[in-house]
PATIMAR-264049 format. One record per atom (N, C-alpha, C, O): residue number from 1; residue in one letter; atom name; y negated, z negated, x negated. Coordinates in steps of 0.05 Angstrom, whole numbers, plus 5000, padded with zeros to 4 digits. Atoms other than C-alpha are relative to their C-alpha. Layout:
% PATIMAR-264049
(NUM,a,CA,(Y,Z,X)) ...
END
This chain:
% PATIMAR-264049
(1,m,N,(5028,4993,5005)) (1,m,CA,(9310,3514,0243)) (1,m,C,(4992,5026,5013)) (1,m,O,(4971,5028,5025)) (2,k,N,(5006,4974,4988)) (2,k,CA,(9314,3587,0266)) (2,k,C,(4999,4997,5030)) (2,k,O,(4983,5010,5044)) (3,l,N,(5000,5004,4971)) (3,l,CA,(9331,3563,0336)) (3,l,C,(4974,4988,5010)) (3,l,O,(4964,4995,5031)) (4,q,N,(5025,5012,4993)) (4,q,CA,(9270,3519,0338)) (4,q,C,(4976,5020,4999)) (4,q,O,(4959,5020,5016)) (5,l,N,(5021,4980,5003)) (5,l,CA,(9226,3576,0314)) (5,l,C,(5001,5020,5023)) (5,l,O,(4980,5027,5034)) (6,l,N,(4997,4981,4977)) (6,l,CA,(9254,3623,0367)) (6,l,C,(4991,4987,5026)) (6,l,O,(4979,5001,5042)) (7,a,N,(5009,5014,4975)) (7,a,CA,(9242,3571,0421)) (7,a,C,(4970,4998,5001)) (7,a,O,(4958,5001,5022)) (8,a,N,(5030,5002,5001)) (8,a,CA,(9170,3561,0398)) (8,a,C,(4988,5027,5006)) (8,a,O,(4968,5028,5021)) (9,i,N,(5011,4973,4995)) (9,i,CA,(9158,3636,0398)) (9,i,C,(5003,5007,5030)) (9,i,O,(4985,5019,5042)) (10,a,N,(4995,4994,4972)) (10,a,CA,(9189,3643,0467)) (10,a,C,(4980,4985,5018)) (10,a,O,(4971,4997,5038)) (11,l,N,(5019,5015,4984)) (11,l,CA,(9143,3589,0494)) (11,l,C,(4972,5010,4996)) (11,l,O,(4956,5009,5015)) (12,a,N,(5027,4992,5006)) (12,a,CA,(9081,3616,0460)) (12,a,C,(4994,5029,5008)) (12,a,O,(4971,5036,5013)) (13,t,N,(5004,4972,4994)) (13,t,CA,(9091,3690,0477)) (13,t,C,(4983,5005,5025)) (13,t,O,(4965,5022,5023)) (14,p,N,(5017,4995,4976)) (14,p,CA,(9062,3687,0548)) (14,p,C,(4971,4994,4994)) (14,p,O,(4953,5007,5006)) (15,l,N,(5028,5007,5006)) (15,l,CA,(8999,3655,0519)) (15,l,C,(4986,5023,4985)) (15,l,O,(4962,5026,4987)) (16,l,N,(5011,4979,5015)) (16,l,CA,(8989,3714,0473)) (16,l,C,(4990,5023,5017)) (16,l,O,(4972,5039,5009)) (17,f,N,(5006,4977,4983)) (17,f,CA,(8985,3763,0530)) (17,f,C,(4982,4993,5024)) (17,f,O,(4977,5010,5040)) (18,t,N,(5019,5007,4978)) (18,t,CA,(8939,3724,0577)) (18,t,C,(4972,5008,4991)) (18,t,O,(4965,5006,4968)) (19,s,N,(5027,4991,5005)) (19,s,CA,(8869,3750,0582)) (19,s,C,(4981,4976,5002)) (19,s,O,(4986,4958,5018)) (20,s,N,(5020,5021,4998)) (20,s,CA,(8808,3706,0571)) (20,s,C,(4984,5004,5026)) (20,s,O,(4970,4986,5035)) (21,v,N,(5013,4995,4974)) (21,v,CA,(8782,3739,0635)) (21,v,C,(5019,4994,5022)) (21,v,O,(5040,5007,5025)) (22,r,N,(4983,5008,4977)) (22,r,CA,(8812,3705,0695)) (22,r,C,(4984,5004,5025)) (22,r,O,(4961,4996,5027)) (23,a,N,(5013,4997,4975)) (23,a,CA,(8796,3723,0765)) (23,a,C,(5021,4995,5022)) (23,a,O,(5045,4996,5017)) (24,g,N,(4982,5004,4978)) (24,g,CA,(8825,3709,0833)) (24,g,C,(5020,5023,5002)) (24,g,O,(5043,5019,5008)) (25,n,N,(4983,4976,4998)) (25,n,CA,(8852,3780,0833)) (25,n,C,(4992,5019,4976)) (25,n,O,(4972,5032,4977)) (26,p,N,(5006,4983,5024)) (26,p,CA,(8855,3817,0765)) (26,p,C,(4996,5029,5007)) (26,p,O,(4980,5043,4993)) (27,q,N,(5004,4973,4992)) (27,q,CA,(8860,3884,0801)) (27,q,C,(4971,5004,5010)) (27,q,O,(4959,5025,5005)) (28,d,N,(5028,4998,4990)) (28,d,CA,(8793,3870,0835)) (28,d,C,(4981,5000,4976)) (28,d,O,(4961,5015,4976)) (29,l,N,(5017,5000,5023)) (29,l,CA,(8762,3854,0768)) (29,l,C,(5000,5027,4986)) (29,l,O,(4979,5037,4978)) (30,q,N,(4998,4973,5013)) (30,q,CA,(8787,3919,0738)) (30,q,C,(4986,5021,5016)) (30,q,O,(4972,5038,5005)) (31,k,N,(5014,4981,4983)) (31,k,CA,(8761,3957,0798)) (31,k,C,(4970,4998,4996)) (31,k,O,(4956,5018,4994)) (32,l,N,(5028,5004,5004)) (32,l,CA,(8692,3926,0790)) (32,l,C,(4991,5012,4973)) (32,l,O,(4971,5026,4972)) (33,l,N,(5008,4991,5027)) (33,l,CA,(8689,3940,0715)) (33,l,C,(5002,5031,4997)) (33,l,O,(4987,5042,4981)) (34,s,N,(4997,4971,5004)) (34,s,CA,(8712,4012,0722)) (34,s,C,(4983,5017,5020)) (34,s,O,(4975,5039,5013)) (35,t,N,(5015,4984,4981)) (35,t,CA,(8674,4033,0785)) (35,t,C,(4972,4989,5007)) (35,t,O,(4956,5003,5018)) (36,g,N,(5025,5012,4993)) (36,g,CA,(8617,3984,0794)) (36,g,C,(4999,4993,5030)) (36,g,O,(4978,4985,5040)) (37,e,N,(4998,5007,4971)) (37,e,CA,(8640,3972,0866)) (37,e,C,(5024,4984,5005)) (37,e,O,(5046,4990,4996)) (38,c,N,(4978,5016,4993)) (38,c,CA,(8683,3918,0893)) (38,c,C,(4993,4984,5025)) (38,c,O,(4986,4960,5023)) (39,i,N,(5007,5012,4975)) (39,i,CA,(8670,3902,0966)) (39,i,C,(5022,4981,5009)) (39,i,O,(5045,4989,5010)) (40,r,N,(4982,5021,4991)) (40,r,CA,(8702,3838,0992)) (40,r,C,(5023,4994,4980)) (40,r,O,(5046,4989,4988)) (41,c,N,(4980,5005,5021)) (41,c,CA,(8738,3827,0926)) (41,c,C,(5001,4970,4993)) (41,c,O,(4983,4955,4999)) (42,d,N,(4996,5027,5009)) (42,d,CA,(8765,3762,0899)) (42,d,C,(4995,4999,4969)) (42,d,O,(5013,5006,4954)) (43,l,N,(5007,5002,5029)) (43,l,CA,(8729,3751,0832)) (43,l,C,(4994,4971,4993)) (43,l,O,(4979,4965,4975)) (44,s,N,(5005,5028,5005)) (44,s,CA,(8729,3675,0836)) (44,s,C,(5009,4993,4972)) (44,s,O,(5031,5001,4963)) (45,k,N,(4996,5009,5028)) (45,k,CA,(8726,3644,0766)) (45,k,C,(5002,5023,4980)) (45,k,O,(5012,5018,4957)) (46,a,N,(5000,4977,5019)) (46,a,CA,(8719,3713,0734)) (46,a,C,(4981,4995,4977)) (46,a,O,(4959,4984,4981)) (47,n,N,(5018,5002,5023)) (47,n,CA,(8689,3715,0665)) (47,n,C,(4985,5027,4998)) (47,n,O,(4996,5047,4988)) (48,l,N,(5017,4976,5001)) (48,l,CA,(8633,3766,0672)) (48,l,C,(4975,4995,4983)) (48,l,O,(4954,5007,4987)) (49,s,N,(5022,5007,5018)) (49,s,CA,(8590,3737,0617)) (49,s,C,(4990,5024,4986)) (49,s,O,(5005,5039,4973)) (50,g,N,(5012,4977,5013)) (50,g,CA,(8541,3789,0591)) (50,g,C,(5006,5027,5012)) (50,g,O,(4999,5047,5001)) (51,a,N,(4993,4975,4987)) (51,a,CA,(8567,3841,0640)) (51,a,C,(4975,5015,5010)) (51,a,O,(4956,5003,5018)) (52,h,N,(5021,4983,4989)) (52,h,CA,(8522,3900,0659)) (52,h,C,(5009,5009,5028)) (52,h,O,(5025,5028,5030)) (53,l,N,(4992,4994,4972)) (53,l,CA,(8530,3900,0735)) (53,l,C,(4977,5012,5015)) (53,l,O,(4972,5006,5038)) (54,i,N,(5023,4987,4988)) (54,i,CA,(8469,3942,0748)) (54,i,C,(5009,5017,5024)) (54,i,O,(5025,5035,5021)) (55,g,N,(4994,4985,4975)) (55,g,CA,(8472,3968,0820)) (55,g,C,(5028,4995,5011)) (55,g,O,(5037,5010,5029)) (56,a,N,(4973,5006,4990)) (56,a,CA,(8541,3937,0831)) (56,a,C,(5000,4993,5030)) (56,a,O,(4982,4980,5039)) (57,d,N,(4997,5006,4972)) (57,d,CA,(8565,3934,0903)) (57,d,C,(5021,4978,5003)) (57,d,O,(5045,4984,5000)) (58,l,N,(4982,5023,4999)) (58,l,CA,(8595,3865,0912)) (58,l,C,(4997,4986,5028)) (58,l,O,(5001,4962,5030)) (59,r,N,(5004,5011,4973)) (59,r,CA,(8582,3855,0987)) (59,r,C,(5025,4985,5009)) (59,r,O,(5048,4995,5008)) (60,g,N,(4979,5016,4989)) (60,g,CA,(8624,3799,1016)) (60,g,C,(5021,4990,4980)) (60,g,O,(5042,4980,4988)) (61,s,N,(4980,5008,5020)) (61,s,CA,(8659,3784,0950)) (61,s,C,(4999,4970,4994)) (61,s,O,(4979,4957,4999)) (62,k,N,(4997,5028,5007)) (62,k,CA,(8684,3717,0927)) (62,k,C,(4995,4997,4970)) (62,k,O,(5010,5008,4954)) (63,l,N,(5007,5004,5028)) (63,l,CA,(8651,3696,0861)) (63,l,C,(4997,4970,4994)) (63,l,O,(4982,4963,4976)) (64,q,N,(5002,5028,5004)) (64,q,CA,(8659,3621,0866)) (64,q,C,(5008,4993,4971)) (64,q,O,(5030,5001,4962)) (65,g,N,(4994,5009,5027)) (65,g,CA,(8656,3590,0797)) (65,g,C,(5001,5022,4979)) (65,g,O,(5010,5017,4957)) (66,a,N,(5000,4978,5020)) (66,a,CA,(8647,3657,0763)) (66,a,C,(4980,4995,4978)) (66,a,O,(4959,4982,4982)) (67,n,N,(5017,5002,5023)) (67,n,CA,(8616,3660,0694)) (67,n,C,(4984,5026,4997)) (67,n,O,(4995,5047,4989)) (68,l,N,(5018,4977,5002)) (68,l,CA,(8557,3707,0697)) (68,l,C,(4977,4995,4980)) (68,l,O,(4955,5004,4984)) (69,v,N,(5020,5007,5020)) (69,v,CA,(8520,3679,0637)) (69,v,C,(4990,5025,4986)) (69,v,O,(5005,5041,4976)) (70,g,N,(5012,4977,5013)) (70,g,CA,(8471,3731,0611)) (70,g,C,(5006,5027,5013)) (70,g,O,(5000,5048,5002)) (71,a,N,(4994,4975,4986)) (71,a,CA,(8495,3783,0662)) (71,a,C,(4975,5013,5010)) (71,a,O,(4955,5000,5017)) (72,n,N,(5022,4984,4989)) (72,n,CA,(8449,3839,0685)) (72,n,C,(5009,5009,5027)) (72,n,O,(5026,5026,5030)) (73,l,N,(4993,4994,4972)) (73,l,CA,(8452,3843,0761)) (73,l,C,(4979,5017,5013)) (73,l,O,(4978,5018,5038)) (74,e,N,(5022,4985,4989)) (74,e,CA,(8392,3888,0770)) (74,e,C,(5010,5020,5022)) (74,e,O,(5027,5037,5017)) (75,g,N,(4994,4981,4978)) (75,g,CA,(8396,3924,0838)) (75,g,C,(5028,4995,5012)) (75,g,O,(5036,5011,5029)) (76,a,N,(4974,5005,4988)) (76,a,CA,(8464,3893,0855)) (76,a,C,(4998,4991,5029)) (76,a,O,(4978,4980,5037)) (77,d,N,(4999,5008,4972)) (77,d,CA,(8484,3882,0928)) (77,d,C,(5021,4979,5003)) (77,d,O,(5045,4984,5001)) (78,l,N,(4983,5023,4997)) (78,l,CA,(8513,3813,0938)) (78,l,C,(4997,4989,5028)) (78,l,O,(5000,4965,5032)) (79,t,N,(5003,5009,4972)) (79,t,CA,(8501,3810,1013)) (79,t,C,(5026,4986,5009)) (79,t,O,(5048,4997,5007)) (80,g,N,(4977,5015,4990)) (80,g,CA,(8546,3756,1042)) (80,g,C,(5020,4991,4980)) (80,g,O,(5041,4981,4987)) (81,a,N,(4982,5008,5021)) (81,a,CA,(8578,3741,0975)) (81,a,C,(5000,4969,4997)) (81,a,O,(4981,4956,5004)) (82,n,N,(4997,5029,5005)) (82,n,CA,(8603,3671,0958)) (82,n,C,(4998,4995,4970)) (82,n,O,(5018,5000,4956)) (83,l,N,(5004,5006,5029)) (83,l,CA,(8575,3649,0890)) (83,l,C,(4999,4970,4995)) (83,l,O,(4989,4962,4975)) (84,a,N,(5001,5030,5003)) (84,a,CA,(8583,3574,0901)) (84,a,C,(5011,4992,4973)) (84,a,O,(5033,4999,4964)) (85,g,N,(4992,5010,5026)) (85,g,CA,(8585,3540,0833)) (85,g,C,(5000,5020,4978)) (85,g,O,(5010,5013,4956)) (86,a,N,(5000,4980,5021)) (86,a,CA,(8575,3604,0794)) (86,a,C,(4979,4993,4979)) (86,a,O,(4959,4979,4985)) (87,n,N,(5019,5005,5023)) (87,n,CA,(8540,3602,0726)) (87,n,C,(4985,5025,4994)) (87,n,O,(4996,5044,4983)) (88,l,N,(5017,4977,5005)) (88,l,CA,(8482,3650,0722)) (88,l,C,(4978,4993,4980)) (88,l,O,(4956,5003,4981)) (89,t,N,(5019,5007,5022)) (89,t,CA,(8449,3619,0661)) (89,t,C,(4991,5025,4986)) (89,t,O,(5007,5042,4978)) (90,s,N,(5013,4977,5015)) (90,s,CA,(8401,3669,0629)) (90,s,C,(5007,5027,5012)) (90,s,O,(5004,5047,4999)) (91,a,N,(4994,4975,4986)) (91,a,CA,(8422,3722,0680)) (91,a,C,(4974,5014,5007)) (91,a,O,(4953,5001,5011)) (92,y,N,(5022,4983,4991)) (92,y,CA,(8376,3779,0699)) (92,y,C,(5005,5008,5029)) (92,y,O,(5022,5025,5034)) (93,v,N,(4996,4996,4971)) (93,v,CA,(8370,3779,0775)) (93,v,C,(4975,5013,5012)) (93,v,O,(4958,4999,5022)) (94,t,N,(5023,4985,4990)) (94,t,CA,(8321,3833,0795)) (94,t,C,(5008,5020,5021)) (94,t,O,(5027,5035,5018)) (95,n,N,(4994,4983,4978)) (95,n,CA,(8320,3870,0861)) (95,n,C,(5029,4997,5010)) (95,n,O,(5042,5016,5017)) (96,v,N,(4973,5006,4991)) (96,v,CA,(8386,3836,0879)) (96,v,C,(4999,4992,5029)) (96,v,O,(4982,4977,5037)) (97,n,N,(4998,5008,4972)) (97,n,CA,(8406,3831,0952)) (97,n,C,(5020,4977,5002)) (97,n,O,(5044,4981,4999)) (98,l,N,(4984,5024,4996)) (98,l,CA,(8431,3760,0963)) (98,l,C,(4999,4990,5029)) (98,l,O,(5003,4967,5034)) (99,k,N,(5002,5007,4972)) (99,k,CA,(8422,3761,1038)) (99,k,C,(5026,4988,5010)) (99,k,O,(5047,4999,5006)) (100,q,N,(4977,5015,4988)) (100,q,CA,(8468,3711,1073)) (100,q,C,(5021,4992,4979)) (100,q,O,(5044,4987,4986)) (101,a,N,(4981,5008,5021)) (101,a,CA,(8500,3694,1006)) (101,a,C,(5002,4970,4998)) (101,a,O,(4983,4956,5006)) (102,n,N,(4997,5029,5005)) (102,n,CA,(8527,3625,0989)) (102,n,C,(4993,4996,4971)) (102,n,O,(5008,5003,4953)) (103,l,N,(5009,5006,5027)) (103,l,CA,(8488,3602,0928)) (103,l,C,(5001,4971,4994)) (103,l,O,(4989,4961,4975)) (104,n,N,(4999,5028,5004)) (104,n,CA,(8505,3529,0934)) (104,n,C,(5011,4993,4972)) (104,n,O,(5032,5002,4964)) (105,g,N,(4991,5009,5026)) (105,g,CA,(8510,3496,0866)) (105,g,C,(4999,5020,4977)) (105,g,O,(5010,5016,4956)) (106,v,N,(5003,4979,5021)) (106,v,CA,(8492,3559,0827)) (106,v,C,(4982,4990,4978)) (106,v,O,(4961,4978,4983)) (107,n,N,(5016,5008,5023)) (107,n,CA,(8466,3547,0757)) (107,n,C,(4983,5025,4991)) (107,n,O,(4994,5044,4980)) (108,f,N,(5018,4978,5008)) (108,f,CA,(8405,3592,0746)) (108,f,C,(4983,4992,4976)) (108,f,O,(4961,5002,4973)) (109,t,N,(5016,5009,5023)) (109,t,CA,(8382,3557,0682)) (109,t,C,(4991,5024,4983)) (109,t,O,(5008,5040,4975)) (110,g,N,(5011,4979,5017)) (110,g,CA,(8336,3604,0644)) (110,g,C,(5003,5028,5011)) (110,g,O,(4998,5047,4996)) (111,a,N,(4997,4974,4988)) (111,a,CA,(8350,3661,0692)) (111,a,C,(4973,5012,5007)) (111,a,O,(4954,4997,5011)) (112,t,N,(5024,4986,4990)) (112,t,CA,(8298,3713,0710)) (112,t,C,(5008,5012,5027)) (112,t,O,(5026,5029,5029)) (113,i,N,(4995,4992,4972)) (113,i,CA,(8296,3724,0785)) (113,i,C,(4975,5013,5011)) (113,i,O,(4955,5000,5016)) (114,n,N,(5023,4984,4990)) (114,n,CA,(8249,3779,0810)) (114,n,C,(5007,5016,5025)) (114,n,O,(5028,5028,5026)) (115,d,N,(4998,4982,4977)) (115,d,CA,(8240,3812,0877)) (115,d,C,(5028,5001,5013)) (115,d,O,(5037,5023,5020)) (116,s,N,(4973,5000,4988)) (116,s,CA,(8308,3790,0904)) (116,s,C,(4999,4989,5028)) (116,s,O,(4983,4972,5035)) (117,n,N,(4999,5008,4972)) (117,n,CA,(8326,3781,0977)) (117,n,C,(5020,4977,5004)) (117,n,O,(5044,4980,4999)) (118,v,N,(4983,5023,4995)) (118,v,CA,(8352,3712,0994)) (118,v,C,(4999,4991,5029)) (118,v,O,(5004,4968,5036)) (119,y,N,(5002,5006,4972)) (119,y,CA,(8342,3716,1069)) (119,y,C,(5027,4989,5010)) (119,y,O,(5048,5001,5007)) (120,q,N,(4977,5014,4988)) (120,q,CA,(8390,3668,1104)) (120,q,C,(5022,4992,4980)) (120,q,O,(5044,4987,4988)) (121,a,N,(4981,5009,5021)) (121,a,CA,(8424,3650,1038)) (121,a,C,(5001,4969,5001)) (121,a,O,(4981,4956,5006)) (122,s,N,(4997,5029,5002)) (122,s,CA,(8451,3579,1031)) (122,s,C,(4994,4993,4970)) (122,s,O,(5006,5003,4952)) (123,m,N,(5009,5005,5027)) (123,m,CA,(8417,3548,0970)) (123,m,C,(4997,4970,4995)) (123,m,O,(4976,4960,4988)) (124,n,N,(5001,5029,5005)) (124,n,CA,(8435,3474,0963)) (124,n,C,(5008,4995,4971)) (124,n,O,(5026,5008,4960)) (125,d,N,(4993,5010,5027)) (125,d,CA,(8437,3440,0895)) (125,d,C,(4998,5022,4979)) (125,d,O,(5016,5023,4961)) (126,l,N,(5004,4980,5021)) (126,l,CA,(8411,3499,0854)) (126,l,C,(4990,4987,4974)) (126,l,O,(4975,4967,4976)) (127,n,N,(5012,5009,5025)) (127,n,CA,(8397,3487,0780)) (127,n,C,(4981,5023,4992)) (127,n,O,(4990,5045,4984)) (128,l,N,(5021,4981,5006)) (128,l,CA,(8331,3523,0767)) (128,l,C,(4985,4994,4974)) (128,l,O,(4963,5003,4970)) (129,t,N,(5013,5008,5025)) (129,t,CA,(8315,3492,0699)) (129,t,C,(4992,5025,4984)) (129,t,O,(5008,5042,4977)) (130,d,N,(5012,4978,5016)) (130,d,CA,(8269,3540,0661)) (130,d,C,(5005,5028,5011)) (130,d,O,(5001,5048,4997)) (131,a,N,(4998,4974,4987)) (131,a,CA,(8283,3596,0711)) (131,a,C,(4973,5012,5005)) (131,a,O,(4954,4997,5010)) (132,k,N,(5025,4985,4994)) (132,k,CA,(8229,3649,0720)) (132,k,C,(5005,5014,5026)) (132,k,O,(5021,5033,5028)) (133,i,N,(4996,4989,4973)) (133,i,CA,(8223,3665,0794)) (133,i,C,(4974,5012,5010)) (133,i,O,(4954,4999,5011)) (134,f,N,(5023,4985,4990)) (134,f,CA,(8176,3718,0821)) (134,f,C,(5008,5016,5025)) (134,f,O,(5028,5028,5026)) (135,n,N,(4997,4984,4975)) (135,n,CA,(8170,3748,0891)) (135,n,C,(5028,4996,5012)) (135,n,O,(5039,5015,5023)) (136,t,N,(4974,5006,4989)) (136,t,CA,(8234,3714,0913)) (136,t,C,(4997,4973,5015)) (136,t,O,(4984,4955,5005)) (137,g,N,(5003,5024,4984)) (137,g,CA,(8241,3660,0967)) (137,g,C,(5016,4976,4990)) (137,g,O,(5030,4964,5006)) (138,i,N,(4987,5024,5011)) (138,i,CA,(8268,3607,0920)) (138,i,C,(4978,4983,4989)) (138,i,O,(4961,4993,4974)) (139,g,N,(5020,5018,5011)) (139,g,CA,(8226,3547,0904)) (139,g,C,(5012,4972,4995)) (139,g,O,(5034,4966,5004)) (140,i,N,(4992,5027,5005)) (140,i,CA,(8230,3476,0880)) (140,i,C,(4986,4983,5020)) (140,i,O,(4962,4984,5023)) (141,g,N,(5011,5017,4979)) (141,g,CA,(8220,3427,0936)) (141,g,C,(5018,4978,5006)) (141,g,O,(5033,4968,4989)) (142,g,N,(4984,5022,4992)) (142,g,CA,(8254,3374,0975)) (142,g,C,(4985,4983,5020)) (142,g,O,(4964,4991,5030)) (143,e,N,(5012,5018,4980)) (143,e,CA,(8237,3316,1021)) (143,e,C,(4971,4993,4992)) (143,e,O,(4954,4990,5010)) (144,d,N,(5026,5010,5009)) (144,d,CA,(8177,3295,0978)) (144,d,C,(4981,5023,4992)) (144,d,O,(4959,5018,4983)) (145,a,N,(5017,4978,5008)) (145,a,CA,(8150,3365,0966)) (145,a,C,(4975,5002,5018)) (145,a,O,(4977,4996,5042)) (146,e,N,(5025,4998,4985)) (146,e,CA,(8078,3376,0988)) (146,e,C,(5001,5026,5017)) (146,e,O,(5008,5047,5007)) (147,i,N,(5001,4977,4982)) (147,i,CA,(8072,3422,1048)) (147,i,C,(4970,5004,5007)) (147,i,O,(4958,4986,5018)) (148,p,N,(5028,4995,4995)) (148,p,CA,(8003,3454,1054)) (148,p,C,(4994,4999,5030)) (148,p,O,(5010,5008,5046)) (149,d,N,(5009,5001,4973)) (149,d,CA,(7964,3442,1118)) (149,d,C,(4985,5026,5006)) (149,d,O,(4962,5029,4998)) (150,w,N,(5012,4974,4995)) (150,w,CA,(7949,3513,1143)) (150,w,C,(4984,5002,5026)) (150,w,O,(4978,5023,5035)) (151,k,N,(5015,5000,4974)) (151,k,CA,(7913,3492,1207)) (151,k,C,(4972,5009,4997)) (151,k,O,(4957,5010,5017)) 
END
């Protein structure tokens, strides 16, 4: 009986010390959280839910599949960042530089997006359900969207 208990504890112990925050590189995540800067970092699949990333410098970083639910990204620089498949539900995206970013498959449900730069960003399959978008080059369209005749 004691041997079985010791074996169970030995198997479960690593689970007790794993963090709920997982990122491609845990040192990069720590750097971002302590300095607000992480250029070309691997933060793929990081749990940044509710994080205050105001003014964060994330140029060229990998954020594929990251959880940014309810995060505040006001003034953040995500130039050239890869956010493919990231979850930005209810995120606050104001004055964010997303120039040349990969936003394919990003979930912006209920997000507030104001005055953000999306020049040359890739934006396929965005989820914009209930998103509030102002002064940002993101729109709902497609093959059947009406294009005004400006002639």
